[in-house]
C-alpha positions in Angstrom: -2.4 -3.0 145.2 -4.1 -4.9 142.8 -2.3 -2.9 140.3 0.8 -4.0 142.2 -0.4 -7.9 142.0 -1.4 -7.9 138.5 2.0 -6.2 136.9 3.5 -9.3 139.2 0.8 -11.6 137.2 1.9 -9.8 133.6 5.8 -9.9 134.0 5.3 -13.4 134.8 3.2 -13.9 131.2 5.8 -11.6 129.5 9.2 -14.2 131.1 10.4 -11.0 133.3 11.1 -13.4 135.9 13.7 -10.7 137.4 11.4 -8.1 137.6 8.8 -10.6 139.0 10.5 -12.2 141.1 11.9 -9.6 143.1 8.6 -7.8 143.1 6.8 -10.8 144.6 10.0 -11.1 147.2 8.4 -7.6 148.6 4.8 -8.4 148.7 5.5 -10.0 152.3 6.3 -7.2 153.5 3.5 -4.9 152.0 0.8 -7.0 153.3 2.9 -7.5 157.2 3.1 -3.6 157.1 -0.3 -2.9 155.3 -2.4 -4.9 158.2 -0.2 -3.7 161.1 -0.8 -0.9 163.7 2.0 1.4 162.6 1.8 1.1 158.9 5.5 -0.6 158.9 7.2 -3.9 157.4 9.3 -5.9 159.7 11.4 -9.4 159.5 8.0 -10.7 162.2 5.1 -10.0 160.0 6.5 -10.9 156.7 7.4 -14.5 157.9 3.9 -13.8 159.6 2.5 -13.2 156.6 4.4 -15.6 154.5 4.0 -18.9 156.5 -0.6 -17.7 156.3 -0.6 -17.6 152.8 2.4 -19.6 151.4 4.4 -21.9 152.7 1.3 -24.3 152.9 2.6 -25.3 149.0 6.1 -25.7 150.1 6.4 -29.1 151.8 8.5 -32.4 150.5 8.2 -35.4 151.8 6.8 -34.3 154.6 8.8 -31.4 155.7 8.8 -27.9 154.5 11.1 -26.6 152.7 10.5 -22.8 152.1 9.1 -20.9 155.2 8.9 -17.0 156.1 11.9 -17.3 157.9 13.4 -18.9 154.7 12.2 -16.9 152.4 12.7 -13.6 154.4 16.1 -14.7 154.8 16.3 -15.5 150.9 14.7 -11.8 150.4 17.9 -10.2 152.8 20.0 -11.0 150.1 18.3 -10.8 146.6 16.7 -7.4 148.0 19.8 -5.9 149.9 22.8 -6.8 147.9 21.8 -8.9 144.9 22.8 -12.7 146.2 21.2 -16.0 146.0 22.5 -16.7 149.7 22.0 -15.6 152.9 24.1 -17.3 155.6 20.4 -17.5 157.7 19.0 -19.0 154.8 19.3 -23.2 155.9 20.6 -23.7 151.8 23.4 -22.4 150.4 21.4 -20.9 147.9 18.1 -21.0 145.6 18.1 -21.8 142.6 14.3 -21.0 140.5 14.3 -22.6 136.6 12.8 -20.5 134.2 9.1 -22.7 132.9 9.3 -23.6 129.6 13.3 -24.4 129.3 12.7 -28.1 129.7 9.3 -30.2 129.6 9.8 -30.5 133.1 9.3 -28.7 135.6 11.9 -28.7 138.5 9.2 -27.5 141.2 10.3 -27.6 145.4 13.1 -29.9 145.2 15.9 -30.4 147.2 19.4 -30.9 145.3 22.5 -31.3 147.4 22.3 -27.6 149.7 20.2 -25.9 147.1 16.3 -25.2 147.8 15.4 -25.9 143.4 12.1 -23.4 142.9 9.9 -22.9 139.4 10.0 -18.7 139.4 6.8 -18.9 137.5 5.3 -21.0 140.9 6.9 -19.6 143.4 5.2 -15.6 142.2 2.0 -16.7 141.2 1.8 -18.9 144.9 3.4 -15.5 146.2 0.5 -13.5 144.0 -2.5 -15.7 145.3 -1.8 -15.7 148.6 -2.1 -11.4 148.3 -5.3 -11.8 146.7 -6.4 -13.8 149.5 -5.1 -11.6 151.8 -6.7 -8.1 150.2 -9.9 -10.3 150.2 -9.9 -9.7 154.0 -7.6 -7.6 154.9 -9.1 -4.6 152.1 -12.2 -3.8 154.7 -9.8 -3.5 157.5 -9.2 -0.4 160.0 -5.1 -1.1 159.3 -6.1 -1.0 155.9 -8.2 2.0 155.4 -5.9 3.7 157.6 -2.1 2.5 155.3 -3.4 2.9 152.6 -3.7 6.3 151.0 -0.2 6.2 152.1 0.6 3.1 149.7 2.7 3.9 146.2 0.5 3.5 143.7 -1.0 4.6 140.1 -2.5 7.6 139.5 -4.4 7.1 135.8 -4.9 10.7 135.5 -2.3 12.0 137.5 -2.0 13.4 141.5 -3.0 17.1 141.9 -1.5 19.3 142.5 1.5 18.0 141.4 1.1 16.6 137.8 -2.5 16.0 136.6 -3.8 14.7 132.8 -1.4 11.8 132.6 -0.4 8.3 134.7 1.5 9.0 138.0 2.7 6.4 140.2 3.6 8.3 143.5 
């Protein structure tokens, strides 16, 4: 799990924002599944995880802008159709601004009917939530039961299949 979180950080640092964003959108699913009894991701688990670990960072003028439900529908549009829209999202689209393209930071703004977020800040918010979650969850029985099934990096291979070279499996 730490390898995935660290690689999202690395992607941000390398300005690989597509990769960082796509991977970040999967984190609430993965964390929700890892801490559950059945080890499976669901809409409800995604929303609950996001609302607990991330959504508090997305409030403007006292109103929530990016809730777990909005992020879940955005994730559905992006990961399943490659779209920045979803009819149930509540915004016409979410626009992620790449940092460093201007001296201003455009983050957590509603522009007409679109939500504007800085992609680097968003990914870091997800990563920070995942680290906070991991510190609490990795000792739990459900996490320990589900972790062996988690896709992970094996630096010296995974016997009996491939040994001596790094493998992700």
